C-alpha positions as CSV (number, residue, x, y, z in Angstrom):
1,M,56.7,1.2,-9.1
2,K,60.3,0.8,-10.2
3,F,61.9,-2.4,-11.4
4,S,65.6,-3.3,-11.1
5,V,66.7,-6.2,-13.3
6,V,69.7,-7.9,-11.7
7,I,71.8,-9.9,-14.2
8,T,74.5,-12.1,-12.8
9,T,77.2,-13.3,-15.3
10,Y,80.4,-15.2,-15.5
11,N,82.3,-15.8,-18.8
12,R,79.2,-15.9,-21.1
13,L,79.6,-12.7,-23.1
14,K,77.5,-13.6,-26.1
15,L,74.7,-14.9,-23.9
16,L,74.9,-11.9,-21.6
17,Q,74.5,-9.6,-24.7
18,R,71.3,-11.3,-25.5
19,A,70.1,-11.0,-21.9
20,I,70.8,-7.3,-21.7
21,N,69.2,-6.6,-25.1
22,S,66.0,-8.3,-23.8
23,V,65.9,-5.8,-21.0
24,L,66.6,-2.9,-23.2
25,Q,63.6,-3.9,-25.3
26,Q,61.2,-3.8,-22.3
27,T,58.1,-1.7,-22.8
28,M,58.6,0.1,-19.5
29,D,61.6,1.9,-18.0
30,C,63.8,0.0,-15.5
31,E,67.2,-0.1,-13.9
32,I,69.7,-2.8,-15.1
33,V,72.3,-4.0,-12.6
34,V,75.0,-6.3,-14.1
35,V,77.2,-8.1,-11.6
36,D,80.3,-9.8,-13.1
37,D,81.8,-12.6,-11.1
38,C,85.3,-12.0,-12.5
39,S,84.8,-12.9,-16.1
40,I,87.9,-12.9,-18.4
41,D,86.1,-13.1,-21.8
42,G,85.7,-9.4,-22.5
43,T,82.6,-8.9,-20.4
44,R,84.0,-5.9,-18.5
45,Q,84.9,-4.0,-21.7
46,F,81.6,-4.7,-23.3
47,V,79.4,-3.6,-20.3
48,E,81.6,-0.5,-19.4
49,T,81.3,0.7,-23.1
50,L,77.6,0.1,-23.0
51,C,77.4,2.1,-19.7
52,D,79.1,5.0,-21.4
53,E,76.7,4.8,-24.4
54,M,73.7,4.8,-22.1
55,Y,74.9,7.5,-19.8
56,A,72.4,10.2,-21.1
57,R,69.4,7.9,-21.4
58,E,66.5,8.5,-19.1
59,D,64.5,5.3,-19.8
60,F,67.1,2.8,-18.7
61,R,69.9,3.1,-16.1
62,L,72.8,0.6,-16.4
63,I,75.0,-0.2,-13.4
64,Y,78.0,-2.4,-13.7
65,Y,79.8,-4.0,-10.8
66,R,82.7,-6.5,-10.9
67,N,83.4,-8.7,-7.9
68,S,86.9,-8.4,-6.5
69,E,87.1,-12.2,-6.5
70,N,85.1,-15.1,-7.9
71,S,82.3,-15.4,-5.3
72,G,79.7,-17.8,-6.8
73,H,76.2,-17.3,-8.0
74,A,74.3,-16.7,-4.7
75,A,76.8,-14.1,-3.5
76,T,76.7,-12.3,-6.9
77,V,72.9,-12.1,-6.7
78,N,73.0,-10.6,-3.2
79,I,75.5,-8.0,-4.4
80,G,73.2,-7.1,-7.4
81,V,70.3,-6.5,-5.1
82,E,72.4,-4.5,-2.8
83,K,73.5,-2.2,-5.7
84,S,69.9,-1.9,-7.0
85,S,67.4,0.9,-6.1
86,G,64.1,-0.5,-7.5
87,D,61.0,-1.4,-5.4
88,W,61.0,-4.8,-7.2
89,I,63.8,-7.0,-8.3
90,K,63.6,-9.0,-11.5
91,F,66.2,-11.8,-11.5
92,L,67.9,-12.8,-14.7
93,D,70.7,-15.2,-15.3
94,D,73.1,-14.4,-18.2
95,D,72.0,-17.4,-20.3
96,D,68.2,-16.5,-20.1
97,Y,66.2,-13.7,-21.5
98,L,62.8,-11.9,-21.1
99,A,59.8,-11.2,-23.4
100,P,59.5,-7.4,-24.2
101,N,56.4,-7.0,-22.1
102,C,57.6,-9.0,-19.0
103,L,58.1,-6.1,-16.6
104,E,55.0,-4.3,-17.8
105,E,52.7,-7.3,-17.3
106,M,54.3,-8.1,-13.9
107,S,53.8,-4.4,-12.9
108,K,50.1,-4.5,-13.8
109,A,49.5,-7.6,-11.7
110,I,51.5,-6.3,-8.7
111,T,49.6,-3.0,-8.7
112,L,46.4,-5.0,-8.1
113,N,47.8,-6.6,-4.9
114,E,49.8,-4.3,-2.6
115,N,50.5,-7.2,-0.3
116,A,52.4,-9.2,-3.0
117,A,56.0,-10.2,-2.1
118,I,56.8,-12.5,-5.1
119,C,55.6,-12.9,-8.7
120,S,56.3,-15.6,-11.2
121,C,55.3,-16.4,-14.8
122,V,55.2,-19.1,-17.4
123,A,58.6,-19.7,-19.1
124,A,59.5,-21.2,-22.5
125,Q,62.4,-23.7,-22.4
126,V,64.6,-23.0,-25.4
127,D,67.7,-24.5,-26.9
128,Q,70.9,-22.5,-27.6
129,D,69.4,-21.2,-30.9
130,G,66.3,-19.9,-29.2
131,V,64.1,-22.7,-30.5
132,E,61.3,-23.4,-28.1
133,K,61.2,-27.0,-26.7
134,S,58.5,-26.8,-24.1
135,R,56.7,-24.5,-21.7
136,T,56.2,-24.6,-18.0
137,P,52.6,-25.2,-17.0
138,Q,50.1,-22.5,-16.1
139,L,48.7,-22.2,-12.6
140,G,45.0,-21.6,-11.7
141,P,42.4,-19.7,-13.7
142,G,42.8,-16.3,-15.4
143,K,45.6,-14.2,-16.7
144,A,47.0,-13.6,-13.2
145,Y,46.5,-16.0,-10.3
146,Y,46.8,-14.6,-6.8
147,I,47.8,-16.8,-3.9
148,P,47.3,-15.7,-0.3
149,Q,50.4,-15.9,1.9
150,A,48.8,-18.6,4.1
151,D,48.4,-20.9,1.1
152,I,51.9,-20.5,-0.5
153,H,54.0,-23.0,1.5
154,Y,51.3,-25.7,1.5
155,G,51.1,-25.3,-2.3
156,M,54.9,-25.5,-2.6
157,L,55.1,-28.6,-0.4
158,L,52.6,-30.5,-2.6
159,E,54.2,-29.1,-5.8
160,I,51.1,-27.3,-6.8
161,I,52.8,-23.9,-6.8
162,P,56.1,-23.8,-8.8
163,F,57.7,-20.4,-8.8
164,G,60.4,-21.7,-11.0
165,T,63.9,-20.5,-11.9
166,P,65.2,-16.9,-11.6
167,V,64.1,-15.9,-15.1
168,Q,60.5,-16.4,-14.1
169,V,60.6,-14.6,-10.8
170,A,60.5,-11.1,-9.4
171,C,60.2,-10.1,-5.8
172,R,59.7,-7.0,-3.6
173,R,63.2,-5.7,-2.8
174,Q,62.3,-5.2,0.9
175,A,61.1,-8.8,1.2
176,F,64.3,-10.0,-0.3
177,L,66.4,-8.1,2.2
178,E,64.3,-9.1,5.2
179,S,64.5,-12.7,4.1
180,G,68.3,-12.6,4.4
181,G,69.1,-12.9,0.6
182,W,70.4,-16.0,-1.1
183,D,72.3,-18.5,1.0
184,I,75.9,-18.5,-0.2
185,S,76.6,-21.9,1.4
186,M,74.3,-23.6,-1.1
187,T,75.5,-25.0,-4.4
188,S,72.1,-25.7,-5.9
189,C,68.5,-24.7,-5.3
190,D,69.7,-21.4,-3.8
191,D,66.9,-19.7,-5.8
192,I,64.2,-22.1,-4.5
193,D,65.5,-21.6,-1.0
194,S,65.1,-17.9,-1.4
195,W,61.6,-18.1,-2.8
196,I,60.6,-20.2,0.3
197,R,61.8,-17.4,2.7
198,I,60.6,-14.5,0.6
199,S,57.1,-16.0,0.6
200,K,56.9,-15.4,4.4
201,F,56.5,-11.7,3.7
202,G,53.4,-11.4,1.5
203,D,51.1,-12.9,-1.1
204,A,52.2,-14.5,-4.4
205,I,51.2,-13.8,-8.0
206,F,51.5,-16.3,-10.9
207,L,51.1,-14.9,-14.4
208,N,49.7,-17.4,-16.9
209,Q,51.6,-15.7,-19.7
210,C,54.9,-16.7,-21.3
211,L,57.1,-13.8,-20.3
212,A,60.5,-15.5,-19.9
213,Y,62.9,-17.8,-21.8
214,R,65.1,-20.3,-20.1
215,T,68.0,-21.8,-22.1
216,Q,68.5,-25.5,-21.6
217,W,72.0,-26.5,-22.7
218,D,75.0,-28.5,-21.7
219,G,76.7,-25.4,-20.2
220,G,73.9,-24.9,-17.6
221,Y,75.2,-25.2,-14.1
222,D,72.4,-27.5,-13.0
223,Q,73.5,-30.1,-15.5
224,K,76.7,-30.7,-13.5
225,I,75.1,-31.7,-10.2
226,A,75.0,-35.4,-9.3
227,Y,71.7,-37.1,-8.6
228,L,72.5,-37.8,-5.0
229,K,73.3,-34.2,-4.4
230,R,70.1,-33.1,-6.0
231,L,68.2,-35.6,-3.8
232,D,69.8,-34.3,-0.6
233,T,69.0,-30.7,-1.6
234,N,65.5,-31.6,-2.6
235,I,64.8,-33.1,0.8
236,L,66.3,-30.1,2.5
237,M,64.0,-27.8,0.6
238,K,61.0,-29.9,1.5
239,E,62.0,-29.8,5.2
240,K,62.2,-26.0,5.1
241,I,58.8,-25.7,3.4
242,Y,57.2,-28.2,5.8
243,A,58.2,-26.1,8.8
244,L,56.5,-23.0,7.3
245,V,53.2,-24.5,6.2
246,D,50.4,-22.4,7.7
247,A,48.5,-23.9,10.7
248,T,45.3,-23.9,8.6
249,H,46.7,-26.7,6.5
250,S,48.3,-28.7,9.3
251,Q,45.7,-31.5,9.2
252,K,46.1,-32.1,5.5
253,I,49.8,-32.4,5.0
254,P,51.6,-35.8,4.7
255,K,54.1,-36.9,7.3
256,L,57.6,-35.6,6.7
257,E,59.1,-39.1,6.6
258,N,56.7,-40.1,3.8
259,I,57.7,-37.0,1.8
260,R,61.4,-38.0,2.2
261,S,60.6,-41.5,1.0
262,Y,58.7,-40.1,-2.0
263,L,61.6,-37.9,-3.0
264,K,64.0,-40.9,-2.8
265,L,61.6,-42.9,-5.0
266,H,61.4,-40.1,-7.5
267,W,65.1,-39.6,-7.9
268,M,65.7,-43.4,-8.0
269,L,63.3,-43.5,-11.0
270,V,65.1,-40.6,-12.6
271,A,68.4,-42.3,-12.2
272,L,66.9,-45.6,-13.5
273,K,65.5,-43.8,-16.6
274,N,69.0,-42.4,-17.3
275,K,70.6,-45.9,-16.7
276,N,72.5,-44.7,-13.7
277,I,72.3,-48.0,-11.9
278,R,75.0,-47.1,-9.3
279,T,72.8,-44.2,-8.1
280,V,69.7,-46.4,-8.1
281,V,71.5,-48.9,-5.7
282,K,72.7,-46.1,-3.4
283,I,69.2,-44.6,-3.1
284,F,67.1,-47.7,-2.8
285,E,65.7,-48.7,0.6
286,P,62.5,-50.7,1.4
287,A,60.8,-47.6,3.0
288,I,60.6,-45.8,-0.3
289,L,58.2,-48.5,-1.6
290,S,55.7,-47.8,1.1
291,Q,52.1,-47.1,0.1
292,S,52.3,-43.5,1.3
293,A,55.5,-42.8,-0.7
294,C,54.1,-44.4,-3.8
295,W,50.8,-42.5,-3.5
296,L,52.7,-39.2,-3.1
297,L,54.6,-40.0,-6.3
298,I,51.4,-40.9,-8.2
299,S,49.8,-37.7,-6.9
300,A,52.7,-35.6,-8.0
301,L,52.7,-37.2,-11.5
302,L,49.0,-36.7,-11.8
303,I,49.2,-33.0,-10.8
304,R,52.0,-32.4,-13.4
305,R,50.1,-34.3,-16.1
306,W,46.9,-32.4,-15.4
307,R,48.7,-29.0,-15.4
308,H,50.5,-29.9,-18.7
309,Q,47.3,-31.1,-20.3
310,N,45.5,-27.9,-19.1
311,T,48.2,-25.8,-20.7
312,Q,47.9,-27.8,-24.0
313,I,44.1,-27.3,-23.9
314,R,44.4,-23.6,-23.4
315,K,47.0,-23.3,-26.2
316,F,44.5,-25.3,-28.5
317,I,41.7,-22.9,-27.7
318,L,43.9,-19.8,-28.4
319,I,45.1,-21.2,-31.7
320,H,41.6,-22.2,-32.9
321,S,39.6,-19.3,-31.5
């Protein structure tokens, strides 16, 4: 099995250097594909010099490609996958980085399930100095949790299965291509939209190991998206997932209108928490206070709380064992 790590970048040279170094420190060989969306901060010179230095290496192969024009994140990801040659693609944004054993642990888990199409892991949320602030929750029992394809979209709909951001995810290259790649018309959730479609082509694996580090900072692209835009995109994602839920779960899923109301209630509360009263007023409508919407919100909060507590319990056991 061969991994290609696709790194997309735009004017973040120092962060990019950290991301590339985290791949060069991997405990297994891989291909690195850096796609530059027309940076003007010295990125080209740095990566081209690194390519020359690594030319004779057999353990890592570095490919650099620079877009002819600024094309956006989704298009840049698609180009990176197109330029890659690995069986599996590991996604990596320039402001994130990997644990040294990330690819090795993913490879071990994937080898045990030849039908897998997508793999994710626990990620640590870190600040700009690399100080850990929190961790995403674990999923299910064991070191690696395997999810049959028929259960994936049902789990995504109820927010039981969170694949997470690109730094957490790897996928089979062929599944990525067959799914159509990332939607270049989307300005947010283009990664989640892709996971939804890739999951049609095989099983999923979730590794209950912290193998990725996601930087939370003011320069993150997601911080610039308005609440109403996030709400609209969130609803769109749920609608796409809803349409793909396997027939074996059809009797258990909530009505789509109740899911929409739950999402509006959720984002109204987020806006209220952040004292964005104008957004609260725009979102509010009587339907979001329905019993079904409120119950879905409570259920989602309980699931998140249980998963968080379960993670804390496991961390306590590891520390004191």
